[in-house]
C-alpha positions in Angstrom: -84.3 -23.1 -75.7 -84.8 -19.9 -77.6 -87.1 -21.5 -80.0 -89.9 -21.6 -77.5 -90.0 -17.8 -77.1 -92.6 -16.4 -79.6 -91.5 -13.4 -81.7 -94.1 -10.7 -81.5 -94.5 -7.9 -83.9 -93.3 -4.5 -82.6 -95.9 -2.4 -80.9 -97.4 0.3 -83.0 -96.4 3.6 -81.5 -98.1 6.8 -82.5 -95.3 9.4 -82.8 -97.7 12.2 -82.1 -98.5 10.9 -78.6 -94.9 10.3 -77.5 -93.7 12.8 -74.9 -90.5 13.2 -72.8 -92.4 12.2 -69.7 -91.2 12.5 -66.1 -87.5 12.0 -67.0 -87.6 15.0 -69.3 -89.3 17.1 -66.6 -86.7 16.2 -64.1 -83.8 17.0 -66.5 -85.3 20.4 -67.4 -86.0 21.2 -63.7 -82.4 20.3 -62.8 -81.0 22.5 -65.5 -83.1 25.4 -64.3 -81.9 25.0 -60.7 -78.3 24.7 -61.8 -78.7 27.9 -64.0 -80.2 29.8 -61.0 -77.4 28.7 -58.7 -74.7 29.7 -61.3 -76.2 33.1 -61.9 -76.4 33.8 -58.1 -72.8 32.7 -57.6 -71.7 34.9 -60.6 -73.5 37.9 -59.1 -71.7 37.4 -55.8 -68.3 37.2 -57.5 -68.9 40.3 -59.6 -70.0 42.3 -56.6 -66.7 41.5 -54.9 -64.7 43.1 -57.7 -63.3 46.4 -56.6 -62.9 48.5 -59.7 -61.6 52.1 -59.2 -64.2 54.8 -59.5 -64.1 57.4 -62.1 -63.3 60.2 -59.6 -60.3 58.1 -58.3 -59.0 57.7 -61.9 -59.3 61.4 -62.6 -57.5 62.2 -59.3 -54.6 59.8 -60.2 -54.3 61.4 -63.6 -54.2 64.8 -62.1 -51.5 63.8 -59.7 -49.4 62.3 -62.5 -49.7 65.6 -64.5 -48.7 67.6 -61.4 -45.7 65.4 -60.8 -44.6 65.7 -64.4 -45.0 69.5 -64.3 -43.1 69.9 -61.1 -40.7 66.9 -60.6 -38.9 68.7 -57.7 -42.2 69.0 -55.7 -42.6 65.2 -55.8 -39.1 64.7 -54.4 -39.9 67.2 -51.6 -43.0 65.3 -50.7 -41.0 62.1 -50.5 -38.3 63.7 -48.3 -41.0 65.1 -46.0 -42.6 61.8 -45.7 -39.3 60.1 -44.8 -38.2 62.8 -42.3 -39.1 62.3 -38.7 -41.5 64.8 -37.2 -39.9 66.8 -34.4 -41.9 69.4 -32.5 -39.6 71.5 -30.3 
């Protein structure tokens, strides 16, 4: 059965003319689209991060130094915050 199929010599392929063709173009285009979508998503996620600003950090450090210098003042502020406001 297989004896009737003639064996042909392999085709001579010029390696200088071989190119990736349409499949290569599709793969590269898909990678480009995926990269674009990933970068856009990353930018959205990074913009949602709420990092403290430098001025807020300086204010917090200043408040900590003030609290260490005058510990009784911090306690007074806590007491005033807990006390009900009564205007008579």
